[in-house]
C-alpha positions in Angstrom: 70.6 59.9 -16.9 74.0 60.7 -18.4 77.4 59.5 -17.1 78.3 63.0 -16.2 75.1 63.4 -14.1 75.8 60.0 -12.4 79.4 61.2 -11.6 78.1 64.5 -10.2 75.6 62.6 -8.0 78.4 60.3 -6.7 80.5 63.4 -5.9 77.6 64.9 -4.0 77.2 61.7 -2.0 80.9 61.7 -1.2 80.7 65.3 0.0 77.7 64.6 2.1 79.5 61.7 3.8 82.5 64.0 4.5 80.2 66.6 6.0 78.4 64.0 8.1 81.8 62.9 9.5 83.5 66.2 10.0 80.9 69.0 9.9 77.4 67.9 10.8 76.0 71.5 10.9 77.0 72.0 7.3 75.3 68.7 6.4 72.1 70.1 7.9 72.4 73.2 5.8 73.1 71.2 2.6 70.1 69.0 3.3 67.9 72.0 3.8 69.0 73.4 0.5 68.4 70.1 -1.3 64.9 70.0 0.3 64.2 73.5 -1.0 65.3 72.5 -4.5 63.2 69.3 -4.4 60.2 71.4 -3.5 60.8 73.7 -6.4 60.9 70.7 -8.7 57.7 69.3 -7.3 55.9 72.6 -7.7 57.2 73.0 -11.3 56.1 69.4 -12.1 52.6 70.0 -10.6 52.3 73.3 -12.6 53.2 71.5 -15.8 50.8 68.7 -15.1 48.0 71.2 -14.4 48.7 73.0 -17.6 48.6 69.8 -19.6 45.6 68.4 -17.9 
């Protein structure tokens, strides 16, 4: 993982903490979107493994 990616992740964590403190509903929306993106990655990974195997 590059330094740029590490910094972006740290910034995302700071944003999540700010949302948790000041706007919990937005945190729920952000979490739902991250869950969707995670699912897409898992599906893509499974498809690649299936193609390779």
